[in-house]
C-alpha positions in Angstrom: -15.2 -12.6 -24.7 -18.2 -11.7 -27.0 -21.5 -11.4 -25.3 -23.8 -12.3 -28.2 -26.1 -14.8 -26.5 -27.3 -13.3 -23.3 -30.0 -15.3 -21.5 -32.4 -14.5 -18.7 -30.0 -15.7 -16.1 -27.4 -13.2 -17.1 -30.0 -10.4 -16.9 -30.9 -11.4 -13.4 -27.2 -11.9 -12.3 -26.3 -8.5 -13.7 -29.1 -6.7 -12.0 -28.2 -8.4 -8.6 -24.5 -7.7 -8.9 -25.0 -4.1 -10.0 -27.2 -3.4 -7.0 -24.8 -5.2 -4.6 -21.8 -3.2 -6.0 -23.8 0.1 -5.8 -24.9 -0.7 -2.2 -21.3 -1.5 -1.2 -20.2 1.9 -2.4 -23.1 3.4 -0.5 -24.6 5.1 -3.6 -28.1 5.8 -4.6 -29.3 5.0 -8.1 -29.3 8.7 -8.9 -25.6 9.0 -7.6 -24.5 6.0 -9.6 -26.2 7.3 -12.7 -24.4 10.6 -12.3 -21.0 8.8 -11.9 -21.7 6.8 -15.1 -23.2 9.7 -17.0 -26.4 7.8 -17.7 -30.0 8.4 -16.6 -31.6 7.4 -13.3 -34.2 5.4 -15.3 -31.5 3.4 -17.0 -30.0 2.3 -13.7 -33.5 1.4 -12.4 -34.1 -0.7 -15.5 -30.8 -2.5 -15.1 -31.5 -3.3 -11.5 -35.0 -4.6 -12.4 -33.3 -7.1 -14.7 -35.3 -6.1 -17.7 -32.4 -4.7 -19.8 -28.6 -5.1 -20.2 -26.2 -2.3 -21.1 -24.2 -2.2 -24.4 -20.8 -3.7 -24.3 -19.3 -0.2 -24.0 -21.5 0.6 -21.0 -20.8 -2.8 -19.4 -17.1 -2.1 -19.7 -17.6 1.4 -18.2 -19.5 0.0 -15.2 -16.9 -2.8 -14.7 -14.2 -0.2 -14.7 -16.0 2.1 -12.2 -16.5 -0.8 -9.8 -13.0 -2.4 -10.5 -14.5 -5.7 -11.6 -14.6 -7.7 -14.8 -17.5 -7.7 -17.2 -17.5 -11.5 -16.7 -18.2 -10.9 -13.1 -21.0 -8.4 -13.8 -23.0 -10.8 -15.9 -22.2 -13.9 -14.0 -19.7 -15.7 -16.2 -17.2 -15.6 -13.3 -17.4 -15.2 -9.5 -14.0 -13.6 -9.5 -14.4 -9.9 -9.3 -10.9 -8.9 -10.4 -8.1 -11.4 -11.1 -5.4 -8.9 -10.0 -7.1 -8.2 -6.7 -7.8 -11.9 -6.3 -4.1 -12.6 -6.8 -3.1 -10.0 -4.2 -5.7 -11.2 -1.7 -4.4 -14.8 -2.0 -0.8 -13.8 -1.4 -1.7 -11.7 1.6 -4.3 -14.2 2.9 -6.9 -11.5 2.9 -10.4 -11.5 1.4 -11.0 -9.7 -1.9 -13.5 -7.5 -0.1 -10.7 -6.4 2.3 -8.3 -5.5 -0.5 -11.1 -3.5 -2.2 -11.8 -1.6 1.0 -8.1 -0.8 1.4 -8.0 0.3 -2.2 -11.1 2.6 -1.8 -9.7 4.0 1.5 -6.4 4.8 -0.2 -8.1 6.6 -3.0 -10.3 8.6 -0.6 -7.6 9.4 1.9 -4.9 10.2 -0.7 -7.2 13.0 -2.0 -7.3 14.7 1.3 -3.9 14.3 2.9 -0.3 14.9 2.1 0.6 11.4 3.4 -0.8 8.5 1.4 -2.6 5.8 3.2 0.0 3.2 2.0 2.7 5.1 3.9 0.6 5.3 7.1 -0.4 1.6 6.9 3.3 0.6 6.3 4.3 2.5 9.5 1.6 0.7 11.4 2.5 -2.8 10.1 6.3 -2.5 10.8 5.6 -1.1 14.3 6.7 -3.9 16.7 3.4 -3.4 18.7 1.3 -4.3 15.6 2.1 -8.0 15.8 1.1 -8.0 19.5 -2.1 -6.2 18.7 -3.0 -8.8 16.0 -2.1 -11.7 18.3 -4.4 -10.4 21.0 -7.2 -9.7 18.6 -6.8 -13.2 17.1 -7.2 -14.7 20.5 -10.6 -13.1 20.9 -11.6 -14.0 17.4 -10.6 -17.7 17.7 -10.6 -18.8 21.3 -13.4 -21.1 22.5 -14.6 -21.2 26.1 -12.4 -24.3 26.6 -9.4 -22.4 25.4 -10.0 -19.6 27.8 -10.5 -22.1 30.6 -7.2 -23.8 29.8 -5.5 -20.4 29.9 -7.2 -19.7 33.3 -6.1 -23.0 34.7 -2.5 -22.5 33.5 -2.2 -19.0 35.0 -4.0 -20.2 38.1 -1.5 -23.0 38.5 1.5 -20.7 38.0 0.1 -18.3 40.5 -0.5 -20.9 43.2 2.9 -22.5 42.6 4.6 -19.1 43.0 2.6 -17.7 45.9 1.1 -20.8 47.6 -2.1 -22.8 47.6 -4.0 -19.9 49.2 -4.0 -18.2 45.8 -5.4 -21.2 44.0 -8.7 -20.6 42.1 -8.4 -16.9 42.4 -8.3 -16.3 38.6 -11.5 -16.3 36.5 -12.1 -16.4 32.8 -13.5 -12.8 33.1 -10.2 -11.7 34.6 -8.2 -13.4 31.7 -10.4 -11.7 29.1 -10.0 -8.4 30.7 -6.2 -8.8 30.8 -6.1 -9.6 27.1 -8.4 -6.7 26.2 -6.2 -4.3 28.3 -3.1 -5.6 26.5 -4.7 -5.0 23.1 -5.6 -1.5 24.2 -2.1 -0.9 25.3 -0.7 -2.0 22.0 -3.1 0.3 20.1 -2.0 3.2 22.4 1.7 2.4 21.7 1.1 2.5 17.9 -0.7 5.8 18.2 2.1 7.2 20.3 4.6 6.3 17.6 2.8 8.8 15.2 2.9 11.6 17.7 6.0 13.7 17.2 7.8 14.7 20.4 7.8 18.4 21.1 10.8 20.2 19.6 13.2 21.9 22.0 14.8 25.2 21.3 
């Protein structure tokens, strides 16, 4: 696409998105300027919305942040079609995919085992599904859901042990049980990464 008729809205959109992307990476204007090999003043001018980069610089900025030029100047709200496609297939947000990508880049530089390998081991671990299920319960359950679970467990308990045990279970107890189970699943996943001691 040719960017020959840039209006005021594009200046504003570019300045806002540049600042947002810079903040997401935790960079100062000075640090970003260093990364892009341009001056601090230039970054400041861009973020004030009083100037736009050349096409070459726009493309360099887009490449650095792994977004399209169209996204930078507001022609599209899709940061990166490839990442968007991956996100939709995995039912994850684009932000989540970007974070995983950034983590992989950082960790791969400092360890012999790539993040993708570690993540794969976690996902295929049978305890991972239980961990997500427990976490999903906390994320999605309403008070009514918790109360329904309490009533069900309370009924089972009184049926098995007698009416004297009726109304002994509270929502707080149920939540503690689920939290404990989530913790156990995490411990089991961690344990799977700990190599057993070698025997002579």
